[in-house]
DSSP file (Angstrom, degrees, kcal/mol; ACC not computed):
  #  RESIDUE AA STRUCTURE BP1 BP2  ACC     N-H-->O    O-->H-N    N-H-->O    O-->H-N    TCO  KAPPA ALPHA  PHI   PSI    X-CA   Y-CA   Z-CA
    1    1 A M              0   0    0      0, 0.0     2,-0.4     0, 0.0     0, 0.0   0.000 360.0 360.0 360.0 126.6    3.4   36.3   -8.0
    2    2 A Q        -     0   0    0      2,-0.0     2,-0.3     1,-0.0     0, 0.0  -0.797 360.0-128.1 -97.2 134.7    5.6   33.2   -8.1
    3    3 A S        -     0   0    0     -2,-0.4    -1,-0.0     1,-0.1     0, 0.0  -0.605  16.8-169.8 -81.7 139.6    5.9   31.0   -5.0
    4    4 A A        +     0   0    0     -2,-0.3    -1,-0.1     2,-0.1    -2,-0.0   0.163  40.0 132.2-111.5  15.9    9.4   30.2   -3.8
    5    5 A W  S    S-     0   0    0      1,-0.1     2,-1.5     2,-0.1     3,-0.1  -0.315  73.1 -93.0 -72.3 155.4    8.4   27.6   -1.2
    6    6 A P    >   -     0   0    0      0, 0.0     3,-2.0     0, 0.0     4,-0.2  -0.482  42.3-179.6 -73.7  89.9   10.2   24.3   -1.1
    7    7 A K  G >  S+     0   0    0     -2,-1.5     3,-1.4     1,-0.3    -2,-0.1   0.673  73.1  76.4 -65.4 -17.0    7.9   22.1   -3.3
    8    8 A N  G 3  S+     0   0    0      1,-0.3    -1,-0.3    -3,-0.1    -3,-0.0   0.628  89.5  59.3 -69.2 -10.3   10.3   19.1   -2.7
    9    9 A K  G <  S+     0   0    0     -3,-2.0    88,-2.7    87,-0.1     2,-0.4   0.601  84.0 100.0 -88.3 -13.5    8.7   18.9    0.7
   10   10 A L  B <   -a   97   0A   0     -3,-1.4     2,-0.6    -4,-0.2    88,-0.2  -0.612  53.6-168.1 -80.7 126.1    5.2   18.4   -0.7
   11   11 A L        -     0   0    0     86,-3.0    88,-0.4    -2,-0.4     5,-0.1  -0.954  17.4-138.1-114.1 114.9    4.0   14.8   -0.8
   12   12 A E    >>  -     0   0    0     -2,-0.6     3,-2.5     1,-0.1     4,-0.6  -0.463  28.3-115.9 -61.8 141.6    0.8   14.1   -2.8
   13   13 A P  G >4 S+     0   0    0      0, 0.0     3,-0.8     0, 0.0     4,-0.4   0.835 116.1  54.5 -52.3 -34.1   -1.3   11.7   -0.8
   14   14 A N  G 34 S+     0   0    0      1,-0.2     4,-0.2     2,-0.1    -2,-0.1   0.542 108.6  48.8 -80.3  -4.1   -0.9    9.0   -3.5
   15   15 A S  G <> S+     0   0    0     -3,-2.5     4,-1.9     2,-0.1    -1,-0.2   0.373  83.2  94.2-110.2   2.6    2.9    9.3   -3.4
   16   16 A V  H <X S+     0   0    0     -3,-0.8     4,-2.7    -4,-0.6     5,-0.2   0.921  81.4  53.2 -61.5 -46.7    3.3    9.0    0.4
   17   17 A E  H  > S+     0   0    0     -4,-0.4     4,-2.2     1,-0.2    -1,-0.2   0.888 108.9  49.1 -61.1 -40.1    3.8    5.2    0.5
   18   18 A E  H  > S+     0   0    0      2,-0.2     4,-1.9     1,-0.2    -1,-0.2   0.919 112.0  48.2 -65.6 -43.0    6.7    5.4   -2.0
   19   19 A K  H  X S+     0   0    0     -4,-1.9     4,-2.2     1,-0.2    -2,-0.2   0.917 111.7  50.2 -62.8 -43.1    8.4    8.2   -0.1
   20   20 A V  H  X S+     0   0    0     -4,-2.7     4,-2.9     1,-0.2     5,-0.2   0.896 107.1  54.8 -63.0 -40.0    8.0    6.3    3.2
   21   21 A R  H  X S+     0   0    0     -4,-2.2     4,-1.8    -5,-0.2    -1,-0.2   0.917 109.7  47.1 -58.3 -43.7    9.5    3.1    1.5
   22   22 A L  H  X S+     0   0    0     -4,-1.9     4,-0.7     2,-0.2    -2,-0.2   0.885 112.6  49.0 -66.3 -39.3   12.6    5.1    0.5
   23   23 A L  H ><>S+     0   0    0     -4,-2.2     5,-1.8     1,-0.2     3,-0.8   0.911 111.3  49.1 -66.3 -42.5   12.9    6.7    4.0
   24   24 A R  H ><5S+     0   0    0     -4,-2.9     3,-2.1     1,-0.3    -1,-0.2   0.841 101.9  62.5 -67.2 -32.6   12.6    3.3    5.6
   25   25 A A  H 3<5S+     0   0    0     -4,-1.8    -1,-0.3     1,-0.3    -2,-0.2   0.765 104.1  50.0 -61.9 -23.6   15.2    1.8    3.3
   26   26 A R  T <<5S-     0   0    0     -3,-0.8    -1,-0.3    -4,-0.7    -2,-0.2   0.276 118.5-117.3 -95.5   9.0   17.6    4.4    4.9
   27   27 A S  T < 5 +     0   0    0     -3,-2.1     2,-0.4     1,-0.2    -3,-0.2   0.825  57.2 162.5  58.9  36.4   16.5    3.2    8.4
   28   28 A L      < -     0   0    0     -5,-1.8     2,-0.5    28,-0.0    -1,-0.2  -0.696  40.2-126.0 -89.3 138.5   15.0    6.5    9.3
   29   29 A K        -     0   0    0     -2,-0.4    27,-2.0    85,-0.0    28,-1.9  -0.713  27.1-145.6 -82.8 126.0   12.6    6.8   12.2
   30   30 A I  E     -b   57   0A   0     -2,-0.5    85,-2.0    25,-0.2    86,-1.8  -0.834  15.7-173.0-104.0 125.9    9.4    8.5   11.0
   31   31 A A  E     -bc  58 116A   0     26,-3.0    28,-2.6    -2,-0.5     2,-0.3  -0.883   8.5-164.2-109.5 145.9    7.4   10.9   13.2
   32   32 A T  E     +bc  59 117A   0     84,-2.1    86,-3.1    -2,-0.4     2,-0.3  -0.919  13.0 179.7-129.2 157.4    4.0   12.3   12.1
   33   33 A L  E     -bc  60 118A   0     26,-1.5    28,-2.5    -2,-0.3     2,-0.3  -0.965  10.5-168.9-149.7 140.1    1.7   15.0   13.3
   34   34 A N  E     +b   61   0A   0     84,-0.6     2,-0.3    -2,-0.3    28,-0.2  -0.920  23.3 112.3-131.9 161.0   -1.6   16.0   11.8
   35   35 A G  E     -b   62   0A   0     26,-1.8    28,-1.5    -2,-0.3    -2,-0.1  -0.928  67.5 -89.0 163.0 179.5   -4.1   18.9   12.1
   36   36 A S        -     0   0    0     -2,-0.3     3,-0.1    26,-0.2    -1,-0.1   0.848  39.9-163.7 -83.0 -35.3   -5.6   21.8   10.3
   37   37 A F        +     0   0    0      1,-0.2     2,-0.4    -3,-0.1     3,-0.4   0.889  22.3 171.5  49.4  43.7   -2.9   24.3   11.3
   38   38 A D        +     0   0    0      1,-0.3    -1,-0.2     2,-0.0    -2,-0.1  -0.724  65.0  11.1 -83.6 130.2   -5.3   27.1   10.3
   39   39 A V  S    S-     0   0    0     -2,-0.4    -1,-0.3    -3,-0.1    -2,-0.1   1.000  96.6-130.0  58.3  73.6   -3.8   30.4   11.3
   40   40 A L        +     0   0    0     -3,-0.4     2,-0.2     4,-0.1    -1,-0.1  -0.257  40.5 167.1 -55.1 130.4   -0.4   29.1   12.2
   41   41 A H    >>  -     0   0    0    108,-0.1     4,-2.0    -3,-0.1     3,-0.6  -0.808  51.3 -82.7-142.0 179.5    0.7   30.4   15.7
   42   42 A A  H 3> S+     0   0    0      1,-0.3     4,-2.1    -2,-0.2     5,-0.1   0.799 123.0  58.1 -60.5 -33.1    3.3   29.8   18.4
   43   43 A G  H 3> S+     0   0    0      2,-0.2     4,-2.0     1,-0.2    -1,-0.3   0.897 107.0  48.5 -64.0 -39.6    1.3   26.9   19.9
   44   44 A H  H <> S+     0   0    0     -3,-0.6     4,-2.5     1,-0.2    -2,-0.2   0.924 109.6  52.0 -63.5 -44.5    1.6   25.1   16.5
   45   45 A L  H  X S+     0   0    0     -4,-2.0     4,-2.4     1,-0.2    -2,-0.2   0.888 107.6  53.4 -60.9 -38.4    5.3   25.9   16.4
   46   46 A Y  H  X S+     0   0    0     -4,-2.1     4,-2.3     2,-0.2    -1,-0.2   0.952 111.9  42.6 -61.7 -50.7    5.8   24.4   19.8
   47   47 A I  H  X S+     0   0    0     -4,-2.0     4,-2.5     1,-0.2    -2,-0.2   0.862 112.9  54.5 -67.9 -33.6    4.1   21.0   18.9
   48   48 A L  H  X S+     0   0    0     -4,-2.5     4,-2.3     2,-0.2    -1,-0.2   0.924 109.9  46.0 -63.1 -44.3    5.9   20.9   15.6
   49   49 A H  H  X S+     0   0    0     -4,-2.4     4,-1.2     2,-0.2    -2,-0.2   0.895 113.4  49.4 -66.7 -39.2    9.3   21.3   17.2
   50   50 A E  H  < S+     0   0    0     -4,-2.3     4,-0.4    -5,-0.2     3,-0.2   0.895 110.9  50.8 -65.1 -39.1    8.4   18.7   19.8
   51   51 A A  H >< S+     0   0    0     -4,-2.5     3,-1.7     1,-0.2     4,-0.3   0.903 104.5  57.2 -63.7 -41.3    7.2   16.3   17.0
   52   52 A R  H >< S+     0   0    0     -4,-2.3     3,-1.1     1,-0.3    -1,-0.2   0.822  99.1  60.2 -60.7 -31.5   10.5   16.8   15.2
   53   53 A K  T 3< S+     0   0    0     -4,-1.2    -1,-0.3    -3,-0.2    -2,-0.2   0.658  94.2  67.3 -69.3 -15.5   12.4   15.6   18.2
   54   54 A Q  T <  S+     0   0    0     -3,-1.7     2,-0.3    -4,-0.4    -1,-0.2   0.571 109.5   9.5 -86.0  -8.8   10.6   12.2   18.0
   55   55 A G  S <  S-     0   0    0     -3,-1.1   -25,-0.2    -4,-0.3     3,-0.1  -0.931  70.6-106.2-156.1 178.0   12.1   11.0   14.8
   56   56 A D  S    S+     0   0    0    -27,-2.0     2,-0.4    -2,-0.3   -26,-0.2   0.740 109.4  32.5 -80.8 -26.3   14.7   11.5   12.0
   57   57 A V  E    S-b   30   0A   0    -28,-1.9   -26,-3.0    -3,-0.0     2,-0.5  -0.996  70.5-153.2-134.7 135.0   11.9   12.7    9.7
   58   58 A L  E     -b   31   0A   0     -2,-0.4    38,-2.0   -28,-0.2    37,-1.6  -0.953   9.4-172.4-112.3 121.3    8.8   14.6   10.4
   59   59 A I  E     -bd  32  96A   0    -28,-2.6   -26,-1.5    -2,-0.5     2,-0.5  -0.960   7.8-160.7-110.4 122.9    5.8   14.3    8.1
   60   60 A V  E     -bd  33  97A   0     36,-2.6    38,-2.6    -2,-0.5     2,-0.5  -0.901   0.7-159.0-106.2 129.5    2.9   16.6    8.7
   61   61 A A  E     -bd  34  98A   0    -28,-2.5   -26,-1.8    -2,-0.5     2,-0.3  -0.939   9.6-156.1-110.7 121.4   -0.5   15.8    7.4
   62   62 A L  E     -bd  35  99A   0     36,-2.6    38,-2.1    -2,-0.5   -26,-0.2  -0.749  19.5-116.3 -98.2 140.6   -3.0   18.7    7.0
   63   63 A N  E     - d   0 100A   0    -28,-1.5    38,-0.2    -2,-0.3    40,-0.1  -0.517  36.3-118.2 -65.1 138.3   -6.8   18.4    6.9
   64   64 A S     >  -     0   0    0     36,-2.3     4,-2.1    38,-0.2     5,-0.2  -0.256  28.9-102.5 -67.8 168.1   -8.1   19.5    3.6
   65   65 A D  H  > S+     0   0    0      1,-0.2     4,-2.3     2,-0.2     5,-0.2   0.918 124.2  49.2 -59.7 -44.5  -10.5   22.5    3.5
   66   66 A D  H  > S+     0   0    0      1,-0.2     4,-1.9     2,-0.2    -1,-0.2   0.893 108.7  53.5 -63.4 -39.0  -13.5   20.2    3.2
   67   67 A S  H  > S+     0   0    0      1,-0.2     4,-1.8     2,-0.2    -1,-0.2   0.916 109.3  48.3 -61.1 -43.5  -12.3   18.0    6.0
   68   68 A I  H  X>S+     0   0    0     -4,-2.1     4,-2.9     1,-0.2     5,-0.9   0.915 109.2  52.6 -63.9 -43.4  -12.1   21.1    8.3
   69   69 A R  H  <5S+     0   0    0     -4,-2.3    -1,-0.2     1,-0.2    -2,-0.2   0.875 108.5  52.6 -60.4 -36.3  -15.5   22.3    7.3
   70   70 A K  H  <5S+     0   0    0     -4,-1.9    -1,-0.2     1,-0.2    -2,-0.2   0.893 122.6  25.4 -67.8 -40.3  -16.9   18.9    8.2
   71   71 A Y  H  <5S+     0   0    0     -4,-1.8    -2,-0.2     2,-0.1    -1,-0.2   0.645 133.1  25.9-105.7 -13.3  -15.5   18.7   11.7
   72   72 A K  T  <5S-     0   0    0     -4,-2.9    -3,-0.2     1,-0.2    -2,-0.1   0.787 115.3 -49.2-109.3 -65.9  -15.0   22.4   12.8
   73   73 A S    > < -     0   0    0     -5,-0.9     3,-1.5     3,-0.1    -1,-0.2  -0.959  35.1-114.2-171.9 149.4  -17.3   24.8   11.1
   74   74 A P  T 3  S+     0   0    0      0, 0.0    -5,-0.1     0, 0.0    -4,-0.1   0.705 116.4  61.5 -64.6 -16.9  -18.6   25.8    7.6
   75   75 A D  T 3  S+     0   0    0     -6,-0.1    -6,-0.1    -3,-0.0     0, 0.0   0.494  94.5 120.3 -86.8  -3.8  -16.8   29.1    8.2
   76   76 A R    <   +     0   0    0     -3,-1.5     2,-0.2    -8,-0.1    -3,-0.1  -0.789  31.3  52.0-113.6 157.2  -13.4   27.4    8.5
   77   77 A P        -     0   0    0      0, 0.0     3,-0.1     0, 0.0     4,-0.0   0.520  50.8-169.2 -80.0 165.4  -10.6   27.2    7.4
   78   78 A I  S    S+     0   0    0      1,-0.2     2,-0.5    -2,-0.2    -2,-0.1   0.845  81.4  46.7 -81.6 -40.1   -9.6   30.8    7.4
   79   79 A I  S    S-     0   0    0      2,-0.0    -1,-0.2     4,-0.0     5,-0.0  -0.917  93.6-123.1-107.0 125.9   -6.5   29.9    5.4
   80   80 A A    >>  -     0   0    0     -2,-0.5     4,-2.0    -3,-0.1     3,-1.0  -0.267  27.2-105.0 -68.9 153.9   -7.0   27.7    2.3
   81   81 A L  H 3> S+     0   0    0      1,-0.3     4,-3.0     2,-0.2     5,-0.3   0.838 115.2  57.9 -49.7 -46.7   -5.0   24.4    2.0
   82   82 A P  H 3> S+     0   0    0      0, 0.0     4,-1.7     0, 0.0    -1,-0.3   0.887 112.0  42.7 -56.9 -36.6   -2.5   25.6   -0.7
   83   83 A Y  H <> S+     0   0    0     -3,-1.0     4,-2.5     2,-0.2    -2,-0.2   0.851 112.8  51.9 -77.2 -34.8   -1.3   28.4    1.6
   84   84 A R  H  X S+     0   0    0     -4,-2.0     4,-2.4     2,-0.2     5,-0.2   0.898 110.6  49.4 -66.9 -38.8   -1.3   26.2    4.7
   85   85 A L  H  X S+     0   0    0     -4,-3.0     4,-2.7    -5,-0.2    -2,-0.2   0.921 111.3  50.1 -61.8 -43.8    0.8   23.6    2.8
   86   86 A E  H  X S+     0   0    0     -4,-1.7     4,-1.4    -5,-0.3    -2,-0.2   0.920 111.6  46.8 -62.0 -45.9    3.2   26.4    1.8
   87   87 A M  H  < S+     0   0    0     -4,-2.5     4,-0.5     1,-0.2    -1,-0.2   0.922 114.0  48.0 -63.3 -43.5    3.5   27.7    5.3
   88   88 A M  H >< S+     0   0    0     -4,-2.4     3,-1.3     1,-0.2     6,-0.2   0.915 110.6  50.9 -64.6 -43.1    4.1   24.3    6.7
   89   89 A A  H 3< S+     0   0    0     -4,-2.7    -1,-0.2     1,-0.3    -2,-0.2   0.785 102.4  62.2 -65.6 -26.7    6.7   23.4    4.0
   90   90 A A  T 3< S+     0   0    0     -4,-1.4     2,-0.4    -5,-0.2    -1,-0.3   0.653  82.7  98.9 -74.0 -14.1    8.6   26.6    4.8
   91   91 A L    X   -     0   0    0     -3,-1.3     3,-1.3    -4,-0.5    -3,-0.0  -0.595  69.9-143.9 -80.1 131.1    9.3   25.5    8.3
   92   92 A E  T 3  S+     0   0    0     -2,-0.4    -1,-0.1     1,-0.3    -4,-0.0   0.830  97.7  58.8 -61.9 -34.1   12.7   24.0    8.9
   93   93 A C  T 3  S+     0   0    0    -36,-0.0     2,-0.5     2,-0.0    -1,-0.3   0.628  91.5  82.1 -74.1 -12.3   11.5   21.4   11.4
   94   94 A V    <   -     0   0    0     -3,-1.3   -35,-0.1    -6,-0.2     3,-0.1  -0.833  51.7-179.3 -98.7 124.4    9.1   19.9    8.8
   95   95 A D  S    S+     0   0    0    -37,-1.6     2,-0.3    -2,-0.5   -36,-0.2   0.869  70.6   4.8 -87.0 -41.3   10.6   17.4    6.4
   96   96 A F  E     - d   0  59A   0    -38,-2.0   -36,-2.6   -85,-0.0     2,-0.4  -0.990  60.5-159.7-144.8 150.8    7.5   16.6    4.3
   97   97 A V  E     +ad  10  60A   0    -88,-2.7   -86,-3.0    -2,-0.3     2,-0.2  -0.997  17.9 159.3-133.6 138.1    3.9   17.8    4.2
   98   98 A T  E     - d   0  61A   0    -38,-2.6   -36,-2.6    -2,-0.4     2,-0.3  -0.726  22.7-135.6-138.0-172.4    0.8   16.1    2.8
   99   99 A W  E     - d   0  62A   0    -88,-0.4     2,-0.3   -38,-0.3   -36,-0.2  -0.949   4.4-149.8-147.3 166.9   -2.9   16.3    3.2
  100  100 A F  E     - d   0  63A   0    -38,-2.1   -36,-2.3    -2,-0.3   -33,-0.2  -0.992  11.0-153.7-142.6 149.4   -6.0   14.2    3.7
  101  101 A E        +     0   0    0     -2,-0.3    -1,-0.1   -38,-0.2   -38,-0.1   0.665  66.9  95.8 -93.6 -21.3   -9.7   14.6    2.7
  102  102 A E  S    S-     0   0    0      2,-0.2   -38,-0.2     1,-0.1    -2,-0.1  -0.126  85.1-112.7 -71.5 167.1  -11.2   12.4    5.4
  103  103 A A  S    S+     0   0    0    -40,-0.1    -1,-0.1   -33,-0.1   -40,-0.0   0.783 104.0  31.8 -70.5 -27.0  -12.6   13.6    8.7
  104  104 A D  S    S-     0   0    0     24,-0.0     3,-0.5    25,-0.0     4,-0.2  -0.889  82.1-122.7-128.7 163.4   -9.8   11.8   10.5
  105  105 A P  S  > S+     0   0    0      0, 0.0     4,-2.5     0, 0.0     5,-0.2   0.333  77.1 108.0 -88.0   8.2   -6.2   11.1    9.6
  106  106 A C  H  > S+     0   0    0      1,-0.2     4,-2.2     2,-0.2     5,-0.2   0.854  75.6  53.4 -59.8 -38.2   -6.2    7.3    9.9
  107  107 A T  H  > S+     0   0    0     -3,-0.5     4,-1.2     2,-0.2    -1,-0.2   0.936 113.6  41.8 -62.7 -45.8   -6.1    6.5    6.2
  108  108 A I  H  > S+     0   0    0     -4,-0.2     4,-1.9     1,-0.2    -1,-0.2   0.871 113.4  53.9 -70.0 -35.2   -3.0    8.6    5.6
  109  109 A L  H  X S+     0   0    0     -4,-2.5     4,-3.4     1,-0.2    -1,-0.2   0.850 103.9  55.6 -67.5 -32.8   -1.4    7.3    8.8
  110  110 A Q  H  < S+     0   0    0     -4,-2.2    -1,-0.2    -5,-0.2    -2,-0.2   0.833 108.8  48.6 -66.4 -31.2   -2.0    3.7    7.6
  111  111 A K  H  < S+     0   0    0     -4,-1.2    -2,-0.2    -5,-0.2    -1,-0.2   0.880 118.9  38.2 -72.0 -38.7    0.0    4.7    4.5
  112  112 A I  H  < S-     0   0    0     -4,-1.9    -2,-0.2    -5,-0.1    -3,-0.2   0.881  83.7-161.1 -80.8 -40.1    2.8    6.3    6.5
  113  113 A R     <  -     0   0    0     -4,-3.4   -83,-0.2    -5,-0.2    -3,-0.1   0.978  22.8-149.1  53.7  62.4    2.9    3.7    9.4
  114  114 A P        -     0   0    0      0, 0.0     3,-0.2     0, 0.0   -83,-0.2  -0.209  21.4-143.0 -65.7 149.9    4.8    6.2   11.7
  115  115 A D  S    S+     0   0    0    -85,-2.0    24,-1.9     1,-0.3     2,-0.4   0.853  95.6  16.1 -71.6 -37.3    7.2    5.0   14.3
  116  116 A V  E     -ce  31 139A   0    -86,-1.8   -84,-2.1    22,-0.2     2,-0.5  -0.997  68.0-162.5-139.2 130.8    5.8    7.8   16.5
  117  117 A H  E     -ce  32 140A   0     22,-2.8    24,-2.7    -2,-0.4     2,-0.4  -0.969  15.4-150.0-113.4 129.1    2.7    9.9   16.1
  118  118 A V  E     +ce  33 141A   0    -86,-3.1   -84,-0.6    -2,-0.5     2,-0.3  -0.779  22.8 163.1-101.5 139.6    2.5   13.1   18.0
  119  119 A N  E     - e   0 142A   0     22,-2.1    24,-2.4    -2,-0.4     2,-0.2  -0.966  44.1 -86.4-147.7 161.5   -0.7   14.7   19.2
  120  120 A G  E >>  - e   0 143A   0     -2,-0.3     3,-2.0    22,-0.2     4,-0.5  -0.494  34.3-127.7 -69.7 139.3   -1.8   17.3   21.7
  121  121 A A  G >4 S+     0   0    0     22,-3.3     3,-1.0     1,-0.3    23,-0.2   0.761 104.6  73.7 -59.7 -25.4   -2.2   15.9   25.2
  122  122 A E  G 34 S+     0   0    0     21,-0.4    -1,-0.3     1,-0.3    22,-0.1   0.739  93.8  53.9 -62.6 -20.6   -5.7   17.4   25.3
  123  123 A Y  G <4 S-     0   0    0     -3,-2.0    -1,-0.3     1,-0.1     3,-0.2   0.692 102.6-155.5 -86.2 -19.9   -6.8   14.6   22.9
  124  124 A G    X<  -     0   0    0     -3,-1.0     3,-1.3    -4,-0.5     6,-0.1   0.096  34.4 -56.1  76.1 175.4   -5.4   11.9   25.3
  125  125 A D  T 3  S+     0   0    0      1,-0.3    -1,-0.2    -4,-0.1    15,-0.0   0.687 132.7  55.4 -65.2 -20.2   -4.2    8.4   24.9
  126  126 A N  T 3  S+     0   0    0     -3,-0.2    -1,-0.3     4,-0.1    -2,-0.1  -0.010  77.5 145.3-104.9  29.4   -7.5    7.3   23.3
  127  127 A C    X>  -     0   0    0     -3,-1.3     3,-1.2     1,-0.1     4,-0.5  -0.137  68.7 -97.8 -61.3 164.9   -7.4    9.9   20.6
  128  128 A V  T 34 S+     0   0    0      1,-0.3     4,-0.4     2,-0.1     3,-0.1   0.774 124.2  50.3 -58.7 -28.3   -8.8    9.0   17.2
  129  129 A E  T 3> S+     0   0    0      1,-0.2     4,-2.7     2,-0.1     5,-0.3   0.704  88.2  85.7 -82.4 -20.5   -5.3    8.2   15.9
  130  130 A A  H <> S+     0   0    0     -3,-1.2     4,-2.6     1,-0.2     5,-0.2   0.888  90.1  43.0 -54.2 -53.6   -4.2    5.9   18.8
  131  131 A E  H  X S+     0   0    0     -4,-0.5     4,-2.4     1,-0.2    -1,-0.2   0.916 116.1  48.9 -61.8 -44.1   -5.6    2.6   17.6
  132  132 A C  H  > S+     0   0    0     -4,-0.4     4,-1.2     2,-0.2    -1,-0.2   0.923 112.7  47.2 -61.3 -46.7   -4.5    3.1   14.0
  133  133 A V  H  <>S+     0   0    0     -4,-2.7     5,-2.6     1,-0.2     3,-0.4   0.922 113.9  47.1 -63.6 -45.1   -1.0    4.1   15.0
  134  134 A K  H ><5S+     0   0    0     -4,-2.6     3,-1.7    -5,-0.3    -1,-0.2   0.886 108.3  55.6 -65.4 -38.5   -0.6    1.2   17.5
  135  135 A A  H 3<5S+     0   0    0     -4,-2.4    -1,-0.2     1,-0.3    -2,-0.2   0.782 106.3  52.6 -63.8 -26.6   -2.0   -1.3   14.9
  136  136 A C  T 3<5S-     0   0    0     -4,-1.2    -1,-0.3    -3,-0.4    -2,-0.2   0.386 125.9-103.2 -89.2   3.1    0.8   -0.1   12.5
  137  137 A G  T < 5S+     0   0    0     -3,-1.7    -3,-0.2     1,-0.3    -2,-0.1   0.552  82.5 121.4  89.8   7.7    3.4   -0.7   15.1
  138  138 A G      < -     0   0    0     -5,-2.6     2,-0.3    -6,-0.2    -1,-0.3  -0.363  52.9-129.6 -96.7 178.0    3.9    2.9   16.2
  139  139 A R  E     -e  116   0A   0    -24,-1.9   -22,-2.8    -2,-0.1     2,-0.4  -0.888  16.4-119.4-126.2 160.5    3.6    4.7   19.5
  140  140 A L  E     -e  117   0A   0     -2,-0.3     2,-0.5   -24,-0.2   -22,-0.2  -0.811  19.4-166.7 -99.8 136.9    1.8    7.8   20.5
  141  141 A H  E     -e  118   0A   0    -24,-2.7   -22,-2.1    -2,-0.4     2,-0.4  -0.986  11.2-154.6-124.0 119.5    3.6   10.8   22.0
  142  142 A L  E     -e  119   0A   0     -2,-0.5     2,-0.4   -24,-0.2   -22,-0.2  -0.778   4.0-160.0-100.6 138.6    1.5   13.5   23.6
  143  143 A V  E     -e  120   0A   0    -24,-2.4   -22,-3.3    -2,-0.4   -21,-0.4  -0.954  22.7-117.3-118.3 131.4    2.5   17.1   24.0
  144  144 A Q        -     0   0    0     -2,-0.4     2,-0.2   -24,-0.2   -24,-0.0  -0.410  31.4-120.2 -66.3 139.5    1.0   19.5   26.5
  145  145 A R        -     0   0    0     -2,-0.1    -1,-0.1     1,-0.1     5,-0.1  -0.518  20.7-116.3 -77.6 146.4   -0.8   22.5   24.9
  146  146 A I    >   -     0   0    0      3,-0.3     3,-2.1    -2,-0.2  -103,-0.1  -0.772  45.5-105.2 -80.7 119.9    0.4   26.0   25.7
  147  147 A P  T 3  S+     0   0    0      0, 0.0    -1,-0.1     0, 0.0     3,-0.1  -0.139  98.2   7.6 -52.3 138.8   -2.6   27.6   27.6
  148  148 A S  T 3  S+     0   0    0      1,-0.1     2,-1.1    -3,-0.0  -105,-0.0   0.308  97.4 114.7  73.0  -4.4   -4.7   30.1   25.6
  149  149 A L    <   +     0   0    0     -3,-2.1     2,-0.3     4,-0.1    -3,-0.3  -0.738  38.5 117.3 -99.2  90.8   -2.8   29.3   22.3
  150  150 A S  S  > S-     0   0    0     -2,-1.1     4,-2.4     1,-0.1     5,-0.2  -0.979  70.8-119.4-143.6 153.7   -5.3   27.8   20.0
  151  151 A T  H  > S+     0   0    0     -2,-0.3     4,-3.0     1,-0.2     5,-0.2   0.908 115.5  54.3 -59.9 -40.9   -6.7   28.9   16.7
  152  152 A S  H  > S+     0   0    0      1,-0.2     4,-2.4     2,-0.2    -1,-0.2   0.914 109.4  47.1 -60.7 -42.9  -10.2   29.0   18.2
  153  153 A N  H  > S+     0   0    0      2,-0.2     4,-2.4     1,-0.2    -1,-0.2   0.903 113.1  49.1 -64.1 -40.8   -9.0   31.3   21.0
  154  154 A I  H  X S+     0   0    0     -4,-2.4     4,-2.4     2,-0.2    -2,-0.2   0.920 111.2  49.0 -65.3 -43.8   -7.2   33.5   18.6
  155  155 A V  H  X S+     0   0    0     -4,-3.0     4,-2.5     2,-0.2    -2,-0.2   0.920 111.9  49.6 -61.5 -43.6  -10.2   33.8   16.3
  156  156 A S  H  X S+     0   0    0     -4,-2.4     4,-1.6    -5,-0.2    -2,-0.2   0.911 110.6  50.0 -61.3 -42.5  -12.4   34.6   19.3
  157  157 A K  H  X S+     0   0    0     -4,-2.4     4,-0.7     1,-0.2    -1,-0.2   0.914 110.9  48.7 -63.3 -42.8  -10.0   37.3   20.4
  158  158 A I  H >< S+     0   0    0     -4,-2.4     3,-1.1     1,-0.2    -2,-0.2   0.921 109.9  52.2 -62.5 -43.9   -9.9   38.9   16.9
  159  159 A K  H 3< S+     0   0    0     -4,-2.5    -1,-0.2     1,-0.2    -2,-0.2   0.820 106.5  54.8 -62.6 -30.3  -13.7   38.9   16.7
  160  160 A S  H 3< S+     0   0    0     -4,-1.6    -1,-0.2    -5,-0.2    -2,-0.2   0.624  83.7 107.4 -80.7 -12.1  -13.9   40.7   20.1
  161  161 A L    <<  -     0   0    0     -3,-1.1     2,-0.5    -4,-0.7    -3,-0.0  -0.419  56.8-155.2 -67.9 138.9  -11.7   43.5   19.0
  162  162 A K              0   0    0      1,-0.1    -2,-0.1    -2,-0.1    -1,-0.0  -0.951 360.0 360.0-114.3 133.3  -13.5   46.8   18.4
  163  163 A G              0   0    0     -2,-0.5    -1,-0.1     0, 0.0    -2,-0.0   0.420 360.0 360.0-174.1 360.0  -12.0   49.2   16.1
């Protein structure tokens, strides 16, 4: 089976800085969003669309599989990184997608130096990304979560089904 996803949206972590340089040369405002985006759902789509409104270009950085296992659970992710990258790249609101191996996204955000970094309001103004984003001259934009729409809630609901 051959994949038809838009590979021109994929940014290898080591090519992020060059792409950002080209975008900035065009005076484009860069917004970023990061996360695992494991089991893509309507809550993810909501924050992605809100993130897209914050800039001319939206770059989404996904946690690698090892990164997710370190901070969530040895049983996660459910969907492997290549497929999560493919799903994210297929979304019209996403301009570019990359990934990071670390437990937090600060290293990739330092490469991107976003004008605006979007995060869920549940993480607050003091989220792990806040200091890094502000040090790079960017600002944080928080988006309210849609109640009950989280991957963990969805996984729990699936596990509770009897059939």
